C-alpha positions as CSV (number, residue, x, y, z in Angstrom):
1,M,15.7,-14.1,-19.2
2,P,12.6,-16.2,-18.7
3,E,11.8,-18.8,-21.3
4,H,8.1,-18.1,-21.5
5,P,7.7,-15.8,-24.5
6,P,5.2,-13.3,-23.1
7,T,7.2,-12.9,-19.9
8,A,10.5,-12.5,-21.9
9,A,8.8,-9.9,-24.1
10,G,7.7,-7.9,-21.1
11,Y,11.2,-8.1,-19.6
12,R,12.8,-7.0,-22.9
13,N,10.3,-4.1,-23.1
14,Y,11.3,-2.7,-19.7
15,L,15.0,-3.2,-20.4
16,E,15.0,-1.7,-23.9
17,N,12.7,1.2,-23.2
18,Y,13.6,2.2,-19.6
19,C,16.7,0.6,-18.1
20,I,19.2,0.6,-21.0
21,P,18.5,4.2,-22.3
22,R,19.1,5.6,-18.8
23,W,21.7,3.2,-17.3
24,G,23.3,1.4,-20.3
25,S,26.5,3.4,-20.2
26,V,26.9,3.4,-16.4
27,E,29.0,0.7,-14.6
28,L,26.9,-1.6,-12.3
29,S,29.3,-0.9,-9.4
30,E,28.5,2.9,-9.8
31,I,24.8,2.2,-9.8
32,A,25.2,-0.1,-6.8
33,S,27.0,2.7,-4.8
34,K,24.1,5.1,-5.3
35,P,20.8,3.3,-5.3
36,L,19.0,6.5,-4.4
37,D,19.8,7.7,-7.9
38,V,17.7,4.8,-9.2
39,E,14.8,5.6,-6.8
40,L,14.9,9.3,-7.9
41,W,14.9,8.3,-11.6
42,L,12.0,5.9,-11.1
43,A,10.0,8.7,-9.5
44,T,10.4,10.8,-12.7
45,I,8.9,8.0,-14.9
46,D,5.3,8.8,-15.9
47,R,3.9,5.3,-15.3
48,A,1.8,3.5,-12.8
49,P,3.5,2.5,-9.5
50,K,3.2,-1.2,-10.4
51,T,5.1,-0.5,-13.7
52,K,7.8,1.3,-11.8
53,A,8.0,-1.8,-9.5
54,H,8.4,-4.0,-12.5
55,I,11.2,-1.8,-13.9
56,R,13.0,-2.0,-10.5
57,D,12.5,-5.7,-10.3
58,I,14.1,-6.1,-13.8
59,M,17.1,-4.1,-12.6
60,R,17.3,-6.3,-9.5
61,C,17.5,-9.4,-11.8
62,V,20.4,-7.7,-13.6
63,F,22.2,-7.2,-10.3
64,D,21.5,-10.7,-9.1
65,F,22.9,-12.1,-12.4
66,A,25.9,-9.9,-12.2
67,M,26.6,-11.1,-8.6
68,A,26.0,-14.8,-9.6
69,D,28.4,-14.4,-12.6
70,G,31.1,-12.7,-10.5
71,I,30.9,-9.4,-12.4
72,I,30.3,-7.5,-9.1
73,P,31.0,-8.7,-5.6
74,L,28.4,-10.9,-3.9
75,E,26.6,-8.7,-1.5
76,R,23.1,-7.4,-0.7
77,N,21.4,-6.3,-3.8
78,P,21.3,-2.5,-3.7
79,L,17.9,-2.4,-5.5
80,E,16.4,-4.0,-2.4
81,L,16.7,-0.6,-0.8
82,I,14.4,1.1,-3.3
83,K,10.8,1.6,-2.3
84,I,8.0,2.5,-4.6
85,K,4.8,3.8,-2.9
86,G,1.6,2.2,-4.0
87,A,3.2,-0.4,-6.2
88,S,0.6,-3.0,-5.3
89,K,-2.4,-0.7,-5.6
90,R,-4.5,-0.3,-8.8
91,V,-4.4,3.0,-10.5
92,K,-7.7,2.4,-12.4
93,P,-10.6,0.4,-10.9
94,K,-11.4,-3.0,-12.3
95,R,-13.9,-3.1,-15.1
96,V,-16.5,-5.8,-14.4
97,L,-19.3,-6.5,-17.0
98,T,-22.9,-6.3,-15.7
99,Y,-25.2,-9.1,-16.6
100,A,-26.9,-7.0,-19.3
101,E,-23.5,-6.1,-20.9
102,W,-22.5,-9.8,-20.7
103,E,-25.8,-10.8,-22.5
104,R,-25.3,-8.2,-25.2
105,F,-21.7,-9.2,-25.8
106,I,-22.4,-12.9,-26.0
107,A,-25.4,-12.4,-28.3
108,N,-23.0,-11.1,-31.0
109,V,-20.9,-14.2,-30.9
110,T,-22.6,-17.0,-32.9
111,A,-19.7,-19.1,-34.3
112,E,-18.7,-22.3,-32.5
113,P,-16.3,-23.2,-30.8
114,Q,-15.5,-19.5,-30.2
115,R,-18.8,-18.9,-28.4
116,T,-18.1,-21.8,-26.0
117,A,-14.5,-20.6,-25.4
118,I,-15.7,-17.0,-24.7
119,I,-18.4,-18.1,-22.4
120,T,-15.9,-20.3,-20.5
121,C,-13.4,-17.4,-20.3
122,L,-16.1,-15.0,-19.1
123,C,-17.4,-17.4,-16.5
124,R,-13.9,-18.2,-15.2
125,G,-13.0,-14.5,-14.9
126,I,-10.0,-14.7,-17.2
127,R,-8.5,-11.4,-17.9
128,R,-8.5,-10.2,-21.5
129,E,-4.7,-10.3,-21.7
130,E,-4.9,-14.0,-20.9
131,I,-7.5,-14.8,-23.5
């Protein structure tokens, strides 16, 4: 598990809400022998392709750890065989503020140093999740 708290929380979310409920009772060697089952399962999840890719990547990490720890034989990771169409494409278009929207927004922020921090974030193009 990564040490960075937000990254670890994201990994935990995918493990607890997707991977463990479906695959928690199945032996890793059984999953490794039928990677197509994982691909078919991922196709049934009602999430964006990028989210499905994240779930697959978490499962790859589990297999990598299992191979490194000697739980399963060291070989090619079976999750490398799984493809997810459109995983790198956005489902929704980016939302970019117009100049008028930016002016209206910043006019409502009068407290310092918050105003300066917000202006810096907006000018740098920092995503709202990163603020």
